[in-house]
N, CA, C and O atoms as a MOPAC input file, in Angstrom:
PM7 MOZYME 1SCF
protein

 N      0.91300 1    -1.18700 1    -0.05200 1
 C     -0.29100 1     0.01600 1     0.00300 1
 C      0.60500 1     1.69900 1    -0.26800 1
 O      0.18100 1     2.76500 1    -0.71400 1
 N      1.93700 1     1.29400 1     0.22500 1
 C      2.80500 1     2.52900 1     0.49900 1
 C      3.49400 1     2.77700 1    -0.71900 1
 O      3.99000 1     3.86200 1    -1.02100 1
 N      3.52400 1     1.00300 1    -1.90900 1
 C      4.08700 1     1.73000 1    -3.07900 1
 C      3.92200 1     2.65900 1    -3.80000 1
 O      4.65600 1     3.43100 1    -4.41700 1
 N      1.52600 1     2.34300 1    -3.50700 1
 C      0.54600 1     2.80800 1    -4.37700 1
 C      0.50100 1     4.43800 1    -3.81200 1
 O      0.68900 1     5.26200 1    -4.70800 1
 N      0.33100 1     4.85700 1    -2.78100 1
 C      0.69700 1     6.16700 1    -2.01200 1
 C      1.67900 1     6.87000 1    -2.79600 1
 O      1.67500 1     7.91800 1    -3.44200 1
 N      2.29300 1     6.21700 1    -2.61000 1
 C      3.77200 1     7.15900 1    -3.25300 1
 C      3.24400 1     7.27300 1    -4.59400 1
 O      2.86300 1     8.40800 1    -4.88100 1
 N      3.13700 1     6.49600 1    -5.38000 1
 C      2.94900 1     6.81500 1    -7.06300 1
 C      2.08100 1     7.78800 1    -7.18400 1
 O      2.30100 1     8.67200 1    -8.01200 1
 N      0.93600 1     7.81600 1    -6.39200 1
 C     -0.17900 1     8.75600 1    -6.31400 1
 C     -0.28200 1     9.97700 1    -6.39600 1
 O     -0.90400 1    10.81700 1    -7.04600 1
 N      1.07300 1     9.86200 1    -4.93900 1
 C      1.78900 1    11.22100 1    -4.76900 1
 C      1.74800 1    11.76200 1    -5.65400 1
 O      0.80400 1    12.48400 1    -5.97200 1
 N      2.95400 1    11.53800 1    -6.43900 1
 C      4.31200 1    11.44600 1    -7.72300 1
 C      3.63400 1    11.60200 1    -8.37600 1
 O      3.87700 1    12.77900 1    -8.64000 1
 N      2.21800 1    11.13900 1    -9.42200 1
 C      1.50300 1    11.49500 1   -10.48000 1
 C      0.55100 1    12.70200 1   -10.24200 1
 O      0.03400 1    13.27500 1   -11.20100 1
 N      0.21100 1    13.27100 1    -8.33300 1
 C     -0.56400 1    14.20300 1    -8.48900 1
 C      0.43800 1    15.73600 1    -8.34600 1
 O      0.00400 1    16.88800 1    -8.36800 1
 N      1.88200 1    15.28600 1    -8.19600 1
 C      2.84400 1    16.83600 1    -8.08000 1
 C      3.17700 1    17.02100 1    -9.94400 1
 O      3.71800 1    18.07100 1   -10.29000 1
 N      2.94500 1    16.32600 1   -10.66500 1
 C      3.32800 1    15.81600 1   -11.90300 1
 C      2.53900 1    16.72500 1   -12.10400 1
 O      3.00600 1    17.79400 1   -12.49700 1
 N      0.88400 1    16.57700 1   -11.87200 1
 C      0.10600 1    16.38100 1   -12.81900 1
 C     -0.52100 1    18.33300 1   -12.48900 1
 O     -1.20200 1    19.08400 1   -13.18700 1
 N      0.30500 1    18.56000 1   -10.76200 1
 C      0.00800 1    19.92000 1   -10.69800 1
 C      0.97200 1    20.95800 1   -11.43800 1
 O      0.58000 1    22.12300 1   -11.49300 1
 N      2.31000 1    20.59800 1   -12.06200 1
 C      3.07200 1    21.37100 1   -12.21900 1
 C      2.51800 1    20.85000 1   -13.95100 1
 O      3.42400 1    21.20400 1   -14.70500 1
 N      1.87400 1    20.46000 1   -14.41600 1
 C      1.77200 1    20.08200 1   -16.07200 1
 C      0.04100 1    22.15300 1   -16.13300 1
 O     -0.23100 1    23.15700 1   -16.79100 1
 N     -0.35300 1    21.42600 1   -15.00000 1
 C     -1.25500 1    22.00800 1   -14.46400 1
 C     -1.44400 1    23.99300 1   -15.03500 1
 O     -2.48200 1    24.42700 1   -15.53500 1
 N     -0.30900 1    24.76600 1   -14.80300 1
 C      0.42300 1    25.72500 1   -14.80900 1
 C     -0.73200 1    26.84300 1   -15.64300 1
 O     -1.25900 1    26.91600 1   -16.75300 1
 N     -0.73500 1    27.34500 1   -14.81000 1
 C     -1.96100 1    28.73600 1   -16.37600 1
 C     -1.15800 1    29.71100 1   -15.68300 1
 O     -0.70000 1    29.91000 1   -14.55800 1
 N     -1.19000 1    30.46300 1   -17.32500 1
 C     -0.28800 1    31.64200 1   -17.04600 1
 C     -0.92500 1    32.53600 1   -17.90100 1
 O     -1.25700 1    32.38700 1   -19.07700 1
 N     -1.10800 1    33.91700 1   -16.81300 1
 C     -1.88500 1    35.56900 1   -16.41900 1
 C     -2.71500 1    35.56300 1   -18.31300 1
 O     -2.21900 1    35.05500 1   -19.31900 1
 N     -3.74400 1    36.13900 1   -18.22200 1
 C     -3.92500 1    35.96700 1   -19.87400 1
 C     -2.94600 1    37.79600 1   -20.28400 1
 O     -2.43600 1    38.65500 1   -19.56500 1
 N     -3.11800 1    37.63200 1   -21.76000 1
 C     -1.91600 1    39.21600 1   -22.44100 1
 C     -3.23800 1    39.96600 1   -22.21600 1
 O     -4.42800 1    39.68200 1   -22.07700 1
 N     -1.81700 1    41.95900 1   -22.27100 1
 C     -3.07500 1    42.46800 1   -22.74600 1
 C     -2.32200 1    42.71700 1   -23.67200 1
 O     -1.26100 1    42.30200 1   -24.13800 1
 N     -3.84400 1    44.26800 1   -24.05500 1
 C     -3.96600 1    44.28500 1   -25.19300 1
 C     -4.72600 1    45.38300 1   -25.46000 1
 O     -5.93500 1    45.45100 1   -25.23900 1
 N     -3.72200 1    46.66400 1   -26.15800 1
 C     -4.93200 1    47.81900 1   -25.98800 1
 C     -5.51500 1    48.38000 1   -27.59800 1
 O     -5.23600 1    48.42200 1   -28.79700 1
 N     -6.82800 1    48.86200 1   -26.26200 1
 C     -8.51800 1    48.69400 1   -27.12400 1
 C     -8.69500 1    49.95100 1   -27.63100 1
 O     -8.12400 1    50.81700 1   -26.96900 1
 N     -9.23900 1    50.29700 1   -28.49300 1
 C     -9.51300 1    52.21000 1   -28.35800 1
 C    -10.94800 1    52.02400 1   -28.71800 1
 O    -11.16700 1    51.43900 1   -29.77800 1
 N    -12.06300 1    52.47100 1   -27.93200 1
 C    -13.19200 1    53.44100 1   -27.65600 1
 C    -13.79900 1    53.35900 1   -29.61600 1
 O    -13.09700 1    53.81700 1   -30.51800 1
 N    -14.07800 1    53.22400 1   -29.66600 1
 C    -15.46900 1    53.59700 1   -31.00700 1
 C    -16.36100 1    55.16400 1   -30.51600 1
 O    -16.14600 1    56.00900 1   -31.38400 1
 N    -17.04400 1    55.58000 1   -29.66200 1
 C    -17.18400 1    56.56800 1   -29.58900 1
 C    -16.14300 1    57.22500 1   -29.54700 1
 O    -15.68600 1    57.74900 1   -30.56300 1
 N    -15.66900 1    57.30500 1   -28.57000 1
 C    -14.56000 1    58.64400 1   -28.36900 1
 C    -13.08200 1    58.67800 1   -28.56900 1
 O    -12.39500 1    59.67900 1   -28.36500 1
 N    -12.58300 1    57.38700 1   -29.02800 1
 C    -11.71300 1    57.61600 1   -29.52800 1
 C    -10.48600 1    57.04600 1   -28.36500 1
 O     -9.40900 1    56.94800 1   -28.95300 1
 N    -10.41000 1    56.76500 1   -27.31400 1
 C     -9.54600 1    56.86600 1   -25.76400 1
 C     -9.01900 1    55.06800 1   -26.43200 1
 O     -9.30600 1    54.20000 1   -27.25600 1
 N     -8.50600 1    55.26400 1   -25.83100 1
 C     -7.47200 1    54.18200 1   -25.84600 1
 C     -7.47600 1    53.37300 1   -23.83700 1
 O     -7.29800 1    53.97500 1   -22.77800 1
 N     -7.71500 1    52.08500 1   -24.05200 1
 C     -7.79700 1    51.64800 1   -22.76600 1
 C     -6.97600 1    49.99200 1   -22.90100 1
 O     -6.98800 1    49.11200 1   -23.76200 1
 N     -6.51600 1    50.10500 1   -21.98100 1
 C     -5.42300 1    48.98900 1   -21.45200 1
 C     -6.67400 1    47.33200 1   -21.30000 1
 O     -7.83200 1    47.65000 1   -21.03100 1
 N     -6.49400 1    46.24200 1   -21.41500 1
 C     -7.66700 1    45.63200 1   -20.48200 1
 C     -6.68300 1    43.74600 1   -21.40700 1
 O     -6.10500 1    43.54300 1   -22.47400 1
 N     -7.07400 1    42.76000 1   -20.03200 1
 C     -6.58200 1    41.54400 1   -20.61600 1
 C     -7.96400 1    41.05100 1   -21.33400 1
 O     -8.01500 1    40.03900 1   -22.03200 1
 N     -9.27000 1    42.05000 1   -21.02500 1
 C    -10.08700 1    41.24000 1   -21.85100 1
 C    -11.20100 1    42.25500 1   -22.96500 1
 O    -11.15300 1    43.48400 1   -23.00600 1
 N    -11.84100 1    41.67500 1   -23.52200 1
 C    -11.99600 1    43.10200 1   -24.65100 1
 C    -13.51200 1    43.50500 1   -23.23000 1
 O    -14.02500 1    42.77400 1   -22.38300 1
 N    -13.74200 1    44.92600 1   -23.58700 1
 C    -14.44700 1    45.62600 1   -22.17600 1
 C    -15.40000 1    45.76400 1   -23.21400 1
 O    -16.10600 1    46.39000 1   -22.42400 1
 N    -16.19800 1    45.76000 1   -24.43500 1
 C    -17.49200 1    45.08300 1   -25.23100 1
 C    -17.55100 1    45.12300 1   -26.06200 1
 O    -16.64400 1    44.55800 1   -26.67300 1
 N    -18.88100 1    45.96200 1   -27.06300 1
 C    -19.08400 1    45.94400 1   -28.30600 1
 C    -18.61500 1    47.32800 1   -28.76700 1
 O    -18.56300 1    47.36900 1   -29.99600 1
 N    -18.14800 1    48.82100 1   -27.99600 1
 C    -18.34000 1    49.72300 1   -28.32300 1
 C    -16.55700 1    50.16800 1   -28.48700 1
 O    -15.96300 1    51.23400 1   -28.32500 1
 N    -16.00200 1    48.46300 1   -28.97500 1
 C    -14.55600 1    49.02600 1   -28.22700 1
 C    -13.99400 1    47.94500 1   -29.33200 1
 O    -14.66100 1    47.02400 1   -29.80300 1
 N    -12.14900 1    48.35900 1   -29.75400 1
 C    -12.16100 1    47.45600 1   -30.70400 1
 C    -10.49500 1    47.09900 1   -30.56700 1
 O     -9.84600 1    48.11000 1   -30.29900 1
 N     -9.74100 1    45.94700 1   -30.68900 1
 C     -8.56200 1    46.15700 1   -30.81800 1
 C     -7.50200 1    46.79300 1   -31.30600 1
 O     -7.19600 1    46.37400 1   -32.42200 1
 N     -6.79500 1    47.68100 1   -30.88000 1
 C     -5.73000 1    48.26400 1   -31.61900 1
 C     -4.68000 1    47.61900 1   -31.35200 1
 O     -4.12000 1    47.90400 1   -32.41100 1
 N     -3.65300 1    46.74400 1   -30.62400 1
 C     -2.42600 1    46.58000 1   -30.22000 1
 C     -2.46400 1    45.42600 1   -29.09800 1
 O     -3.33200 1    45.19500 1   -28.25600 1
 N     -1.03200 1    44.66700 1   -29.40100 1
 C     -1.01200 1    43.90400 1   -28.10800 1
 C     -0.44200 1    42.56300 1   -28.76600 1
 O     -0.38300 1    42.60300 1   -29.99500 1
 N      0.02900 1    41.26400 1   -28.09400 1
 C     -0.48100 1    41.58200 1   -26.57300 1
 C      0.95500 1    42.17300 1   -26.14700 1
 O      2.00500 1    42.34000 1   -26.76700 1
 N      0.48700 1    42.45800 1   -24.61300 1
 C      1.10400 1    42.76600 1   -24.28100 1
 C      1.98100 1    42.53200 1   -22.96200 1
 O      1.49300 1    43.42300 1   -22.26600 1
 N      2.44400 1    42.24200 1   -22.57600 1
 C      2.62800 1    42.08400 1   -20.70800 1
 C      3.22900 1    42.69100 1   -19.69300 1
 O      4.31000 1    42.24900 1   -19.30400 1
 N      2.82100 1    43.47000 1   -19.26500 1
 C      1.69400 1    44.60100 1   -18.34900 1
 C      1.00700 1    45.40900 1   -18.58700 1
 O      1.09200 1    46.25000 1   -19.48200 1
 N      0.21800 1    45.26200 1   -17.80300 1
 C     -0.96600 1    46.26900 1   -17.57400 1
 C     -0.81900 1    47.43900 1   -17.95700 1
 O     -1.86000 1    48.06400 1   -18.15600 1
 N      0.42700 1    48.11000 1   -18.18300 1
 C      0.48000 1    49.54900 1   -19.01000 1
 C      0.16900 1    49.51200 1   -20.03600 1
 O     -0.30200 1    50.60100 1   -20.36400 1
 N      0.16100 1    48.58200 1   -21.05800 1
 C      0.45700 1    48.42400 1   -22.66700 1
 C      1.70800 1    48.90200 1   -23.00000 1
 O      1.60400 1    49.29200 1   -24.16300 1
 N      2.55700 1    49.03900 1   -22.70500 1
 C      4.42800 1    49.86500 1   -23.55600 1
 C      5.38200 1    48.13000 1   -23.35200 1
 O      6.13900 1    48.07800 1   -24.32200 1
 N      5.48800 1    47.36900 1   -22.84200 1
 C      6.65800 1    46.78600 1   -23.49000 1
 C      5.55100 1    45.41100 1   -23.54000 1
 O      4.64600 1    44.96800 1   -22.83200 1
 N      6.48100 1    44.91800 1   -25.31300 1
 C      5.45000 1    43.90400 1   -25.40300 1
 C      6.83800 1    42.38900 1   -25.56100 1
 O      6.46700 1    41.22000 1   -25.67100 1

């Protein structure tokens, strides 16, 4: 039973490292209404169009 428990723990540890998720990249969005820009990880809504990206920070300055 000890070998089985050790093998299960090892498999769970390996599965945990494979399932690590990365954060979503940031994109620069432009308003269709006012022309203003906004940096966001997700589309703000229907009134916005994608302008540039992906960026690795919330300032949308470094690619």
